[in-house]
Residue, then its C-alpha position, 0 to 999 in steps of 0.5 A: m458660876g452658873l446655875l447649871n455648869i457642864r464642862n467637856l461632856t462626852v456621851r458614848f453608846a455601846t451597841s451590837a454594831g459597835s460604839f459611837t459618840a453622840v456628844d463630844g466634849i460639849d460645855v453647857t452653862v445656864d444662869k439663874g433666870e436665863v433662857l438658853a436655846i440649844v439648836g442644831e439638826s437631828g443627831s447633833g446631841k442636843s437632847v442627849s446632852m440634857l438627858a445625860a445631865m438628868g441621869l435619864l440615859p440607858d445603861i448602854a450610855t457611858i457619860t464622862a465630864d470634867e464638871m457637871t454641877f447644879d447650884g454648886k452641887d456635883l451631879l457626877r458624884m451624887t448617890p442615886r438618892q441625892r440625885r433624886s432630891i434634885i432631878g424632878r424637883e429642882i430640875t424638870m424636863i418636858f419631852q418631845e411627844p406629849i401624848a407618848s410621855l403620858n401613861p395612857s392607863f391613868t387619868t391626867g389628874y392621877q399622873i400629876e397628883e402622883v408627881l406632887r405626892y412623890n416630889a412635893g410630899l403633898s397629901r392626896r387632898a392637897a395634891r388634887a387641889r394643887a393639880l387643879e390650880l396648875f391646870q388653871q395656871v397653864g390654861i387647860p379649859e374645864p380643868e376639873e373635867k380634864l383632871r378626870s380625862y385620859p390622855h387619848q381624850m385630850s388634844g395634843g396641845q392640851c396634853q402638852r399643857v399637862m406636861i408643862a403643868m407636871a414640869i412646873a408642879t414643884n417650882p423648879r429652878l431649871l426647866i428643860a424643854d425638849e422640842p416642846t412644839t414639834a408635834l403641834d400645829v402652828t397656832i398651838q405652837k405659839q400658844i405653848l411658847d407664849l405659855l412657857m415664856k410667861l411661866q419663866e418670867q413669872t417664876g424666874m426659873a432658868l429655861i433651856l429650850i432645845t429646838h431646831d427652829m431658828g424662829v423660835v430661838a429669835e423670839t425666846a432666847d437670851r443666849v444660843q448654843v449651836q451644835y453639830k454632830g455632837k460638838k458645839m460650833e458656836e455660842a453667842d447672845v441671840l442678837t449677835l448670833f442672828e446679826a453676825p454669826s461667826h461659824p459656817y454651820t450657824r451661817a448655813l442654818l440661818s441661810a436655809l431659812p425660808e425667808h432667806a431663800t432666793g429664786d425657786r429653791l430653798s438653800t440646804v445646810g450642806s450647800f453652805l458648809e465648808p468641807e472641814v465642818q462636814q467631816 
């Protein structure tokens, strides 16, 4: 049994214009110490499926699943108090926009110290010392000064390092990274990915990496899950997926990469999909 097991997950949203299904019968499993990449274009249900597991979707979402367990514990039948003992402690998440995820009214030091005091039960003095240690661990320059800085006084890459520090503060067993490099330039993207992989190797935590970047997948993942329009299209180890993709959508994703371009134009995903996949 994997560390996280989700079977037949469906998420529907009710809106004023009617309801729609964002995730349709998806299975997700990640083992201890494994790096799982969930890939697909925007709207494929990647983030929603993980937010459902975290219990972070709004009230307009209806979540159903045959199974949703973490280390054998049933997340579906837990009380809110029991869920809080796991979410934010044993399972943590890094969100897409680092600056938007931090509160602009408080210093970064205050925010990470609050995480440590609430989720790790540390005193104010111990939380400050641990925050400084975490800032050093994730490579934030002048960490003592940055603890006193507000998010707008830091670069996007530094804010993402703050978010990573907050996510690993409680030594989680599973870290979910949702497009962690989207808002960053190419040089900083590599630094952040290298940092995540270094932390994963050092701590042995499982990592779920949500991305649309197949290059990132090739460099980081052990196993890959491909999603399209809320459904799982394919799942394979990373080498098999790149060398012998079995699903038309996966082949379309790979064929649309710039390095696979022929002639003057890039291929589009839609041009490779079979009619039944597009429907």
